[in-house]
All heavy atoms as TSV, in Angstrom:
chain	resi	resn	atom	element	x	y	z
A	1	MET	N	N	19.173	-9.554	-36.096
A	1	MET	CA	C	18.950	-10.198	-34.820
A	1	MET	C	C	19.777	-11.478	-34.736
A	1	MET	O	O	19.909	-12.214	-35.691
A	1	MET	CB	C	17.465	-10.515	-34.662
A	1	MET	CG	C	17.144	-11.206	-33.378
A	1	MET	SD	S	15.386	-11.549	-33.234
A	1	MET	CE	C	15.482	-13.143	-32.486
A	2	VAL	N	N	20.309	-11.735	-33.559
A	2	VAL	CA	C	21.098	-12.941	-33.324
A	2	VAL	C	C	20.149	-14.118	-33.128
A	2	VAL	O	O	19.160	-14.020	-32.405
A	2	VAL	CB	C	21.985	-12.769	-32.064
A	2	VAL	CG1	C	22.749	-14.037	-31.763
A	2	VAL	CG2	C	22.922	-11.591	-32.220
A	3	GLU	N	N	20.443	-15.207	-33.775
A	3	GLU	CA	C	19.620	-16.400	-33.610
A	3	GLU	C	C	20.019	-17.109	-32.324
A	3	GLU	O	O	21.199	-17.367	-32.082
A	3	GLU	CB	C	19.790	-17.333	-34.798
A	3	GLU	CG	C	18.824	-18.467	-34.745
A	3	GLU	CD	C	18.266	-18.813	-36.104
A	3	GLU	OE1	O	18.278	-17.973	-37.007
A	3	GLU	OE2	O	17.832	-19.947	-36.228
A	4	LEU	N	N	19.021	-17.431	-31.504
A	4	LEU	CA	C	19.274	-18.083	-30.228
A	4	LEU	C	C	19.145	-19.594	-30.365
A	4	LEU	O	O	18.296	-20.089	-31.101
A	4	LEU	CB	C	18.285	-17.581	-29.174
A	4	LEU	CG	C	18.324	-16.082	-28.871
A	4	LEU	CD1	C	17.188	-15.706	-27.944
A	4	LEU	CD2	C	19.654	-15.678	-28.271
A	5	SER	N	N	19.982	-20.295	-29.623
A	5	SER	CA	C	19.910	-21.760	-29.630
A	5	SER	C	C	18.676	-22.203	-28.843
A	5	SER	O	O	18.059	-21.416	-28.124
A	5	SER	CB	C	21.168	-22.349	-28.995
A	5	SER	OG	O	21.175	-22.100	-27.600
A	6	GLU	N	N	18.353	-23.482	-28.948
A	6	GLU	CA	C	17.216	-24.024	-28.212
A	6	GLU	C	C	17.418	-23.869	-26.701
A	6	GLU	O	O	16.490	-23.525	-25.980
A	6	GLU	CB	C	17.027	-25.503	-28.567
A	6	GLU	CG	C	15.641	-25.814	-29.064
A	6	GLU	CD	C	15.493	-27.267	-29.440
A	6	GLU	OE1	O	15.768	-27.611	-30.590
A	6	GLU	OE2	O	15.092	-28.039	-28.537
A	7	LYS	N	N	18.636	-24.117	-26.254
A	7	LYS	CA	C	18.938	-23.988	-24.829
A	7	LYS	C	C	18.789	-22.533	-24.375
A	7	LYS	O	O	18.229	-22.264	-23.307
A	7	LYS	CB	C	20.345	-24.492	-24.534
A	7	LYS	CG	C	20.676	-24.479	-23.055
A	7	LYS	CD	C	21.975	-25.160	-22.746
A	7	LYS	CE	C	22.186	-25.192	-21.244
A	7	LYS	NZ	N	23.266	-26.052	-20.855
A	8	GLU	N	N	19.270	-21.591	-25.166
A	8	GLU	CA	C	19.139	-20.167	-24.822
A	8	GLU	C	C	17.673	-19.747	-24.786
A	8	GLU	O	O	17.257	-18.998	-23.890
A	8	GLU	CB	C	19.918	-19.315	-25.822
A	8	GLU	CG	C	21.412	-19.455	-25.686
A	8	GLU	CD	C	22.191	-18.841	-26.830
A	8	GLU	OE1	O	21.718	-18.896	-27.992
A	8	GLU	OE2	O	23.282	-18.316	-26.557
A	9	LEU	N	N	16.894	-20.237	-25.746
A	9	LEU	CA	C	15.463	-19.926	-25.758
A	9	LEU	C	C	14.765	-20.497	-24.528
A	9	LEU	O	O	13.892	-19.852	-23.942
A	9	LEU	CB	C	14.802	-20.450	-27.030
A	9	LEU	CG	C	15.075	-19.655	-28.296
A	9	LEU	CD1	C	14.535	-20.396	-29.510
A	9	LEU	CD2	C	14.472	-18.264	-28.200
A	10	SER	N	N	15.163	-21.691	-24.133
A	10	SER	CA	C	14.589	-22.316	-22.947
A	10	SER	C	C	14.912	-21.506	-21.693
A	10	SER	O	O	14.040	-21.267	-20.848
A	10	SER	CB	C	15.116	-23.743	-22.808
A	10	SER	OG	O	14.625	-24.344	-21.643
A	11	ILE	N	N	16.154	-21.081	-21.577
A	11	ILE	CA	C	16.574	-20.268	-20.432
A	11	ILE	C	C	15.839	-18.933	-20.439
A	11	ILE	O	O	15.364	-18.461	-19.392
A	11	ILE	CB	C	18.104	-20.054	-20.442
A	11	ILE	CG1	C	18.809	-21.380	-20.160
A	11	ILE	CG2	C	18.522	-18.988	-19.438
A	11	ILE	CD1	C	20.310	-21.363	-20.425
A	12	LEU	N	N	15.707	-18.340	-21.594
A	12	LEU	CA	C	14.994	-17.069	-21.723
A	12	LEU	C	C	13.527	-17.243	-21.326
A	12	LEU	O	O	12.971	-16.414	-20.594
A	12	LEU	CB	C	15.126	-16.546	-23.153
A	12	LEU	CG	C	14.567	-15.170	-23.452
A	12	LEU	CD1	C	15.151	-14.118	-22.536
A	12	LEU	CD2	C	14.849	-14.803	-24.900
A	13	ASN	N	N	12.921	-18.313	-21.778
A	13	ASN	CA	C	11.526	-18.594	-21.432
A	13	ASN	C	C	11.361	-18.780	-19.923
A	13	ASN	O	O	10.422	-18.242	-19.320
A	13	ASN	CB	C	11.037	-19.832	-22.185
A	13	ASN	CG	C	9.574	-20.073	-21.991
A	13	ASN	OD1	O	8.766	-19.171	-22.129
A	13	ASN	ND2	N	9.221	-21.301	-21.665
A	14	ASP	N	N	12.270	-19.520	-19.303
A	14	ASP	CA	C	12.232	-19.717	-17.849
A	14	ASP	C	C	12.395	-18.384	-17.114
A	14	ASP	O	O	11.692	-18.117	-16.133
A	14	ASP	CB	C	13.322	-20.683	-17.391
A	14	ASP	CG	C	13.060	-22.123	-17.798
A	14	ASP	OD1	O	11.915	-22.442	-18.199
A	14	ASP	OD2	O	14.014	-22.930	-17.739
A	15	SER	N	N	13.296	-17.560	-17.595
A	15	SER	CA	C	13.531	-16.257	-16.972
A	15	SER	C	C	12.310	-15.351	-17.103
A	15	SER	O	O	11.955	-14.642	-16.155
A	15	SER	CB	C	14.752	-15.578	-17.593
A	15	SER	OG	O	15.916	-16.320	-17.319
A	16	LEU	N	N	11.665	-15.392	-18.261
A	16	LEU	CA	C	10.440	-14.608	-18.449
A	16	LEU	C	C	9.356	-15.061	-17.474
A	16	LEU	O	O	8.678	-14.231	-16.852
A	16	LEU	CB	C	9.935	-14.739	-19.891
A	16	LEU	CG	C	10.694	-13.941	-20.936
A	16	LEU	CD1	C	10.317	-14.403	-22.340
A	16	LEU	CD2	C	10.430	-12.452	-20.778
A	17	SER	N	N	9.206	-16.361	-17.324
A	17	SER	CA	C	8.216	-16.902	-16.385
A	17	SER	C	C	8.530	-16.481	-14.950
A	17	SER	O	O	7.631	-16.089	-14.196
A	17	SER	CB	C	8.172	-18.426	-16.469
A	17	SER	OG	O	7.716	-18.842	-17.712
A	18	ASP	N	N	9.802	-16.549	-14.589
A	18	ASP	CA	C	10.213	-16.147	-13.241
A	18	ASP	C	C	9.915	-14.675	-12.985
A	18	ASP	O	O	9.371	-14.313	-11.934
A	18	ASP	CB	C	11.707	-16.403	-13.029
A	18	ASP	CG	C	12.070	-17.881	-12.997
A	18	ASP	OD1	O	11.159	-18.726	-12.862
A	18	ASP	OD2	O	13.281	-18.181	-13.134
A	19	GLU	N	N	10.268	-13.827	-13.929
A	19	GLU	CA	C	10.029	-12.389	-13.770
A	19	GLU	C	C	8.533	-12.083	-13.698
A	19	GLU	O	O	8.098	-11.272	-12.878
A	19	GLU	CB	C	10.679	-11.596	-14.905
A	19	GLU	CG	C	12.195	-11.591	-14.873
A	19	GLU	CD	C	12.795	-10.921	-13.648
A	19	GLU	OE1	O	12.143	-10.105	-12.975
A	19	GLU	OE2	O	13.964	-11.229	-13.352
A	20	GLN	N	N	7.749	-12.758	-14.532
A	20	GLN	CA	C	6.299	-12.540	-14.530
A	20	GLN	C	C	5.709	-12.932	-13.168
A	20	GLN	O	O	4.858	-12.230	-12.626
A	20	GLN	CB	C	5.665	-13.346	-15.650
A	20	GLN	CG	C	4.219	-13.013	-15.911
A	20	GLN	CD	C	3.701	-13.719	-17.147
A	20	GLN	OE1	O	4.044	-14.869	-17.399
A	20	GLN	NE2	N	2.897	-13.036	-17.920
A	21	LEU	N	N	6.178	-14.034	-12.625
A	21	LEU	CA	C	5.704	-14.480	-11.319
A	21	LEU	C	C	6.080	-13.472	-10.231
A	21	LEU	O	O	5.261	-13.152	-9.359
A	21	LEU	CB	C	6.291	-15.855	-10.990
A	21	LEU	CG	C	5.889	-16.454	-9.648
A	21	LEU	CD1	C	4.383	-16.666	-9.562
A	21	LEU	CD2	C	6.626	-17.770	-9.434
A	22	LEU	N	N	7.297	-12.948	-10.283
A	22	LEU	CA	C	7.731	-11.953	-9.295
A	22	LEU	C	C	6.910	-10.677	-9.381
A	22	LEU	O	O	6.564	-10.081	-8.356
A	22	LEU	CB	C	9.224	-11.671	-9.460
A	22	LEU	CG	C	10.134	-12.801	-8.992
A	22	LEU	CD1	C	11.563	-12.577	-9.482
A	22	LEU	CD2	C	10.085	-12.957	-7.492
A	23	VAL	N	N	6.573	-10.252	-10.595
A	23	VAL	CA	C	5.719	-9.064	-10.765
A	23	VAL	C	C	4.395	-9.298	-10.045
A	23	VAL	O	O	3.929	-8.460	-9.260
A	23	VAL	CB	C	5.482	-8.744	-12.259
A	23	VAL	CG1	C	4.379	-7.722	-12.433
A	23	VAL	CG2	C	6.767	-8.254	-12.914
A	24	LYS	N	N	3.776	-10.446	-10.308
A	24	LYS	CA	C	2.476	-10.755	-9.703
A	24	LYS	C	C	2.564	-10.852	-8.183
A	24	LYS	O	O	1.697	-10.349	-7.463
A	24	LYS	CB	C	1.929	-12.062	-10.273
A	24	LYS	CG	C	1.480	-11.948	-11.705
A	24	LYS	CD	C	1.001	-13.287	-12.229
A	24	LYS	CE	C	0.625	-13.180	-13.697
A	24	LYS	NZ	N	0.205	-14.476	-14.249
A	25	LYS	N	N	3.606	-11.502	-7.680
A	25	LYS	CA	C	3.751	-11.673	-6.236
A	25	LYS	C	C	3.910	-10.332	-5.525
A	25	LYS	O	O	3.286	-10.095	-4.496
A	25	LYS	CB	C	4.949	-12.570	-5.922
A	25	LYS	CG	C	4.663	-14.031	-6.109
A	25	LYS	CD	C	5.840	-14.876	-5.643
A	25	LYS	CE	C	5.481	-16.342	-5.713
A	25	LYS	NZ	N	6.547	-17.191	-5.175
A	26	TYR	N	N	4.774	-9.474	-6.065
A	26	TYR	CA	C	4.993	-8.193	-5.400
A	26	TYR	C	C	3.784	-7.279	-5.506
A	26	TYR	O	O	3.502	-6.507	-4.586
A	26	TYR	CB	C	6.277	-7.519	-5.901
A	26	TYR	CG	C	7.493	-8.101	-5.234
A	26	TYR	CD1	C	8.318	-9.007	-5.885
A	26	TYR	CD2	C	7.801	-7.777	-3.916
A	26	TYR	CE1	C	9.411	-9.572	-5.261
A	26	TYR	CE2	C	8.900	-8.336	-3.280
A	26	TYR	CZ	C	9.702	-9.223	-3.953
A	26	TYR	OH	O	10.780	-9.783	-3.309
A	27	LYS	N	N	3.038	-7.356	-6.599
A	27	LYS	CA	C	1.795	-6.588	-6.700
A	27	LYS	C	C	0.782	-7.075	-5.662
A	27	LYS	O	O	0.099	-6.281	-5.024
A	27	LYS	CB	C	1.202	-6.677	-8.103
A	27	LYS	CG	C	1.897	-5.791	-9.103
A	27	LYS	CD	C	1.127	-5.765	-10.409
A	27	LYS	CE	C	1.773	-4.847	-11.402
A	27	LYS	NZ	N	1.686	-3.448	-11.039
A	28	MET	N	N	0.699	-8.389	-5.478
A	28	MET	CA	C	-0.199	-8.959	-4.485
A	28	MET	C	C	0.209	-8.510	-3.083
A	28	MET	O	O	-0.630	-8.087	-2.289
A	28	MET	CB	C	-0.195	-10.482	-4.564
A	28	MET	CG	C	-1.132	-11.122	-3.556
A	28	MET	SD	S	-0.701	-12.805	-3.039
A	28	MET	CE	C	1.023	-12.698	-2.651
A	29	LEU	N	N	1.512	-8.584	-2.792
A	29	LEU	CA	C	1.991	-8.157	-1.480
A	29	LEU	C	C	1.695	-6.675	-1.243
A	29	LEU	O	O	1.291	-6.286	-0.146
A	29	LEU	CB	C	3.491	-8.426	-1.357
A	29	LEU	CG	C	3.891	-9.893	-1.244
A	29	LEU	CD1	C	5.399	-10.042	-1.396
A	29	LEU	CD2	C	3.412	-10.484	0.070
A	30	ALA	N	N	1.886	-5.868	-2.268
A	30	ALA	CA	C	1.614	-4.434	-2.148
A	30	ALA	C	C	0.148	-4.182	-1.830
A	30	ALA	O	O	-0.182	-3.288	-1.046
A	30	ALA	CB	C	2.014	-3.708	-3.429
A	31	SER	N	N	-0.726	-4.975	-2.419
A	31	SER	CA	C	-2.159	-4.768	-2.204
A	31	SER	C	C	-2.625	-5.299	-0.847
A	31	SER	O	O	-3.673	-4.894	-0.359
A	31	SER	CB	C	-2.968	-5.434	-3.322
A	31	SER	OG	O	-2.925	-6.836	-3.205
A	32	GLN	N	N	-1.852	-6.180	-0.241
A	32	GLN	CA	C	-2.280	-6.795	1.011
A	32	GLN	C	C	-1.761	-6.109	2.271
A	32	GLN	O	O	-2.236	-6.402	3.353
A	32	GLN	CB	C	-1.877	-8.274	1.041
A	32	GLN	CG	C	-2.670	-9.098	0.064
A	32	GLN	CD	C	-2.327	-10.567	0.149
A	32	GLN	OE1	O	-1.350	-10.967	0.762
A	32	GLN	NE2	N	-3.154	-11.392	-0.483
A	33	THR	N	N	-0.807	-5.224	2.135
A	33	THR	CA	C	-0.281	-4.551	3.326
A	33	THR	C	C	-1.001	-3.219	3.537
A	33	THR	O	O	-1.437	-2.576	2.580
A	33	THR	CB	C	1.244	-4.332	3.226
A	33	THR	OG1	O	1.705	-3.774	4.452
A	33	THR	CG2	C	1.618	-3.417	2.088
A	34	THR	N	N	-1.113	-2.831	4.781
A	34	THR	CA	C	-1.740	-1.548	5.096
A	34	THR	C	C	-0.700	-0.456	5.310
A	34	THR	O	O	-1.049	0.718	5.378
A	34	THR	CB	C	-2.607	-1.672	6.366
A	34	THR	OG1	O	-1.809	-2.154	7.444
A	34	THR	CG2	C	-3.778	-2.625	6.127
A	35	ASP	N	N	0.563	-0.849	5.387
A	35	ASP	CA	C	1.644	0.116	5.561
A	35	ASP	C	C	1.993	0.718	4.202
A	35	ASP	O	O	2.442	0.020	3.299
A	35	ASP	CB	C	2.858	-0.596	6.164
A	35	ASP	CG	C	3.993	0.354	6.509
A	35	ASP	OD1	O	4.367	1.177	5.644
A	35	ASP	OD2	O	4.516	0.252	7.632
A	36	LYS	N	N	1.755	2.006	4.049
A	36	LYS	CA	C	1.956	2.669	2.755
A	36	LYS	C	C	3.409	2.635	2.294
A	36	LYS	O	O	3.680	2.505	1.111
A	36	LYS	CB	C	1.433	4.105	2.807
A	36	LYS	CG	C	-0.070	4.176	2.941
A	36	LYS	CD	C	-0.563	5.550	2.591
A	36	LYS	CE	C	-2.044	5.671	2.799
A	36	LYS	NZ	N	-2.833	5.023	1.792
A	37	GLU	N	N	4.338	2.738	3.218
A	37	GLU	CA	C	5.759	2.715	2.864
A	37	GLU	C	C	6.158	1.336	2.314
A	37	GLU	O	O	6.860	1.234	1.311
A	37	GLU	CB	C	6.605	3.076	4.076
A	37	GLU	CG	C	8.070	3.271	3.751
A	37	GLU	CD	C	8.879	3.742	4.959
A	37	GLU	OE1	O	8.293	4.288	5.916
A	37	GLU	OE2	O	10.104	3.534	4.923
A	38	ILE	N	N	5.690	0.297	2.973
A	38	ILE	CA	C	5.996	-1.064	2.522
A	38	ILE	C	C	5.300	-1.344	1.193
A	38	ILE	O	O	5.889	-1.908	0.272
A	38	ILE	CB	C	5.600	-2.099	3.596
A	38	ILE	CG1	C	6.514	-1.937	4.819
A	38	ILE	CG2	C	5.686	-3.516	3.039
A	38	ILE	CD1	C	6.122	-2.785	6.004
A	39	SER	N	N	4.053	-0.921	1.090
A	39	SER	CA	C	3.303	-1.105	-0.158
A	39	SER	C	C	4.015	-0.420	-1.321
A	39	SER	O	O	4.144	-0.989	-2.405
A	39	SER	CB	C	1.890	-0.539	-0.001
A	39	SER	OG	O	1.180	-0.670	-1.203
A	40	SER	N	N	4.501	0.778	-1.079
A	40	SER	CA	C	5.220	1.527	-2.104
A	40	SER	C	C	6.495	0.793	-2.520
A	40	SER	O	O	6.833	0.725	-3.706
A	40	SER	CB	C	5.558	2.923	-1.577
A	40	SER	OG	O	6.315	3.633	-2.507
A	41	LYS	N	N	7.197	0.224	-1.548
A	41	LYS	CA	C	8.429	-0.514	-1.841
A	41	LYS	C	C	8.118	-1.768	-2.660
A	41	LYS	O	O	8.810	-2.081	-3.623
A	41	LYS	CB	C	9.137	-0.887	-0.539
A	41	LYS	CG	C	10.497	-1.508	-0.749
A	41	LYS	CD	C	11.380	-0.679	-1.652
A	41	LYS	CE	C	12.432	0.058	-0.916
A	41	LYS	NZ	N	13.388	0.707	-1.834
A	42	PHE	N	N	7.050	-2.481	-2.297
A	42	PHE	CA	C	6.644	-3.660	-3.068
A	42	PHE	C	C	6.273	-3.275	-4.503
A	42	PHE	O	O	6.612	-3.989	-5.450
A	42	PHE	CB	C	5.470	-4.373	-2.403
A	42	PHE	CG	C	5.840	-5.198	-1.197
A	42	PHE	CD1	C	4.918	-5.404	-0.184
A	42	PHE	CD2	C	7.088	-5.790	-1.053
A	42	PHE	CE1	C	5.233	-6.175	0.925
A	42	PHE	CE2	C	7.423	-6.553	0.045
A	42	PHE	CZ	C	6.481	-6.743	1.044
A	43	GLU	N	N	5.588	-2.159	-4.683
A	43	GLU	CA	C	5.235	-1.688	-6.028
A	43	GLU	C	C	6.498	-1.363	-6.824
A	43	GLU	O	O	6.592	-1.681	-8.010
A	43	GLU	CB	C	4.324	-0.453	-5.956
A	43	GLU	CG	C	2.886	-0.766	-5.689
A	43	GLU	CD	C	2.196	-1.520	-6.817
A	43	GLU	OE1	O	2.636	-1.447	-7.977
A	43	GLU	OE2	O	1.192	-2.183	-6.526
A	44	GLU	N	N	7.453	-0.731	-6.155
A	44	GLU	CA	C	8.729	-0.394	-6.801
A	44	GLU	C	C	9.450	-1.663	-7.265
A	44	GLU	O	O	9.968	-1.733	-8.390
A	44	GLU	CB	C	9.599	0.385	-5.816
A	44	GLU	CG	C	10.940	0.797	-6.342
A	44	GLU	CD	C	11.785	1.468	-5.267
A	44	GLU	OE1	O	11.224	2.244	-4.449
A	44	GLU	OE2	O	13.002	1.212	-5.238
A	45	ILE	N	N	9.469	-2.663	-6.412
A	45	ILE	CA	C	10.119	-3.936	-6.757
A	45	ILE	C	C	9.375	-4.608	-7.908
A	45	ILE	O	O	9.995	-5.136	-8.838
A	45	ILE	CB	C	10.207	-4.850	-5.527
A	45	ILE	CG1	C	11.135	-4.237	-4.480
A	45	ILE	CG2	C	10.689	-6.244	-5.922
A	45	ILE	CD1	C	11.077	-4.907	-3.112
A	46	SER	N	N	8.056	-4.563	-7.868
A	46	SER	CA	C	7.244	-5.132	-8.946
A	46	SER	C	C	7.563	-4.455	-10.278
A	46	SER	O	O	7.723	-5.124	-11.304
A	46	SER	CB	C	5.761	-4.969	-8.614
A	46	SER	OG	O	4.966	-5.382	-9.687
A	47	GLN	N	N	7.679	-3.151	-10.267
A	47	GLN	CA	C	8.003	-2.406	-11.490
A	47	GLN	C	C	9.401	-2.755	-11.999
A	47	GLN	O	O	9.625	-2.834	-13.209
A	47	GLN	CB	C	7.882	-0.906	-11.239
A	47	GLN	CG	C	6.453	-0.461	-11.050
A	47	GLN	CD	C	6.341	0.980	-10.566
A	47	GLN	OE1	O	7.334	1.679	-10.425
A	47	GLN	NE2	N	5.116	1.403	-10.295
A	48	ARG	N	N	10.325	-2.981	-11.082
A	48	ARG	CA	C	11.681	-3.367	-11.471
A	48	ARG	C	C	11.663	-4.724	-12.186
A	48	ARG	O	O	12.320	-4.900	-13.211
A	48	ARG	CB	C	12.587	-3.413	-10.247
A	48	ARG	CG	C	14.055	-3.491	-10.601
A	48	ARG	CD	C	14.983	-3.378	-9.403
A	48	ARG	NE	N	14.574	-2.367	-8.453
A	48	ARG	CZ	C	14.527	-2.561	-7.129
A	48	ARG	NH1	N	14.878	-3.702	-6.607
A	48	ARG	NH2	N	14.150	-1.585	-6.326
A	49	HIS	N	N	10.883	-5.654	-11.658
A	49	HIS	CA	C	10.783	-6.966	-12.297
A	49	HIS	C	C	10.039	-6.876	-13.631
A	49	HIS	O	O	10.366	-7.596	-14.568
A	49	HIS	CB	C	10.134	-7.981	-11.361
A	49	HIS	CG	C	11.058	-8.444	-10.284
A	49	HIS	ND1	N	12.157	-9.239	-10.538
A	49	HIS	CD2	C	11.080	-8.194	-8.952
A	49	HIS	CE1	C	12.802	-9.466	-9.407
A	49	HIS	NE2	N	12.169	-8.837	-8.429
A	50	GLN	N	N	9.076	-5.959	-13.733
A	50	GLN	CA	C	8.391	-5.756	-15.010
A	50	GLN	C	C	9.377	-5.233	-16.048
A	50	GLN	O	O	9.352	-5.635	-17.208
A	50	GLN	CB	C	7.225	-4.771	-14.852
A	50	GLN	CG	C	6.438	-4.556	-16.127
A	50	GLN	CD	C	5.729	-5.809	-16.597
A	50	GLN	OE1	O	4.979	-6.411	-15.848
A	50	GLN	NE2	N	5.968	-6.222	-17.832
A	51	SER	N	N	10.260	-4.360	-15.622
A	51	SER	CA	C	11.300	-3.842	-16.510
A	51	SER	C	C	12.228	-4.962	-16.972
A	51	SER	O	O	12.590	-5.039	-18.153
A	51	SER	CB	C	12.090	-2.748	-15.792
A	51	SER	OG	O	13.131	-2.276	-16.592
A	52	HIS	N	N	12.608	-5.847	-16.037
A	52	HIS	CA	C	13.450	-6.997	-16.396
A	52	HIS	C	C	12.727	-7.873	-17.421
A	52	HIS	O	O	13.326	-8.308	-18.404
A	52	HIS	CB	C	13.773	-7.852	-15.176
A	52	HIS	CG	C	14.595	-7.172	-14.146
A	52	HIS	ND1	N	14.717	-7.661	-12.872
A	52	HIS	CD2	C	15.345	-6.042	-14.188
A	52	HIS	CE1	C	15.495	-6.867	-12.166
A	52	HIS	NE2	N	15.883	-5.872	-12.945
A	53	PHE	N	N	11.428	-8.118	-17.176
A	53	PHE	CA	C	10.624	-8.920	-18.099
A	53	PHE	C	C	10.628	-8.287	-19.484
A	53	PHE	O	O	10.863	-8.965	-20.487
A	53	PHE	CB	C	9.181	-9.052	-17.579
A	53	PHE	CG	C	8.276	-9.789	-18.514
A	53	PHE	CD1	C	8.125	-11.166	-18.402
A	53	PHE	CD2	C	7.572	-9.125	-19.510
A	53	PHE	CE1	C	7.286	-11.861	-19.268
A	53	PHE	CE2	C	6.749	-9.804	-20.377
A	53	PHE	CZ	C	6.606	-11.181	-20.260
A	54	ASN	N	N	10.397	-6.980	-19.542
A	54	ASN	CA	C	10.348	-6.271	-20.830
A	54	ASN	C	C	11.675	-6.367	-21.575
A	54	ASN	O	O	11.700	-6.553	-22.790
A	54	ASN	CB	C	9.958	-4.812	-20.626
A	54	ASN	CG	C	8.543	-4.651	-20.118
A	54	ASN	OD1	O	7.732	-5.575	-20.165
A	54	ASN	ND2	N	8.241	-3.487	-19.578
A	55	GLU	N	N	12.770	-6.236	-20.833
A	55	GLU	CA	C	14.093	-6.340	-21.459
A	55	GLU	C	C	14.330	-7.733	-22.025
A	55	GLU	O	O	14.833	-7.888	-23.141
A	55	GLU	CB	C	15.187	-5.994	-20.449
A	55	GLU	CG	C	15.266	-4.526	-20.108
A	55	GLU	CD	C	16.343	-4.234	-19.082
A	55	GLU	OE1	O	17.455	-4.805	-19.199
A	55	GLU	OE2	O	16.066	-3.437	-18.164
A	56	LEU	N	N	13.976	-8.746	-21.257
A	56	LEU	CA	C	14.137	-10.126	-21.715
A	56	LEU	C	C	13.246	-10.403	-22.927
A	56	LEU	O	O	13.674	-11.009	-23.894
A	56	LEU	CB	C	13.813	-11.117	-20.594
A	56	LEU	CG	C	14.800	-11.174	-19.433
A	56	LEU	CD1	C	14.222	-11.971	-18.263
A	56	LEU	CD2	C	16.124	-11.772	-19.892
A	57	TYR	N	N	12.009	-9.929	-22.845
A	57	TYR	CA	C	11.063	-10.148	-23.942
A	57	TYR	C	C	11.534	-9.506	-25.238
A	57	TYR	O	O	11.359	-10.064	-26.323
A	57	TYR	CB	C	9.677	-9.608	-23.552
A	57	TYR	CG	C	8.595	-9.980	-24.517
A	57	TYR	CD1	C	8.030	-11.258	-24.490
A	57	TYR	CD2	C	8.139	-9.063	-25.457
A	57	TYR	CE1	C	7.039	-11.607	-25.384
A	57	TYR	CE2	C	7.147	-9.417	-26.354
A	57	TYR	CZ	C	6.603	-10.687	-26.313
A	57	TYR	OH	O	5.620	-11.036	-27.199
A	58	SER	N	N	12.192	-8.365	-25.123
A	58	SER	CA	C	12.683	-7.675	-26.313
A	58	SER	C	C	13.761	-8.485	-27.036
A	58	SER	O	O	14.005	-8.278	-28.222
A	58	SER	CB	C	13.211	-6.282	-25.954
A	58	SER	OG	O	14.449	-6.373	-25.274
A	59	MET	N	N	14.381	-9.421	-26.332
A	59	MET	CA	C	15.402	-10.264	-26.955
A	59	MET	C	C	14.777	-11.273	-27.930
A	59	MET	O	O	15.480	-11.850	-28.754
A	59	MET	CB	C	16.210	-11.009	-25.901
A	59	MET	CG	C	17.055	-10.114	-25.057
A	59	MET	SD	S	17.935	-11.081	-23.821
A	59	MET	CE	C	18.769	-9.775	-22.942
A	60	LEU	N	N	13.483	-11.475	-27.802
A	60	LEU	CA	C	12.794	-12.426	-28.684
A	60	LEU	C	C	12.452	-11.812	-30.047
A	60	LEU	O	O	12.234	-12.527	-31.004
A	60	LEU	CB	C	11.503	-12.936	-28.028
A	60	LEU	CG	C	11.683	-13.780	-26.791
A	60	LEU	CD1	C	10.338	-14.096	-26.169
A	60	LEU	CD2	C	12.425	-15.061	-27.123
A	61	GLY	N	N	12.353	-10.504	-30.089
A	61	GLY	CA	C	11.897	-9.874	-31.325
A	61	GLY	C	C	12.941	-9.051	-31.912
A	61	GLY	O	O	13.438	-8.820	-32.868
């Protein structure tokens, strides 16, 4: 594994926080709309951000 600098770890941590927040926001939006097509799109976007989070998190281990 490549050792990350303090600055890289900080950026990675910020990115993880951002992605986690986006997952939560899009899940909330999906649950609040009554339009099934829009809800489905919000869920899709949420899953995409969860995937980004998982990829970033894997860089830590």
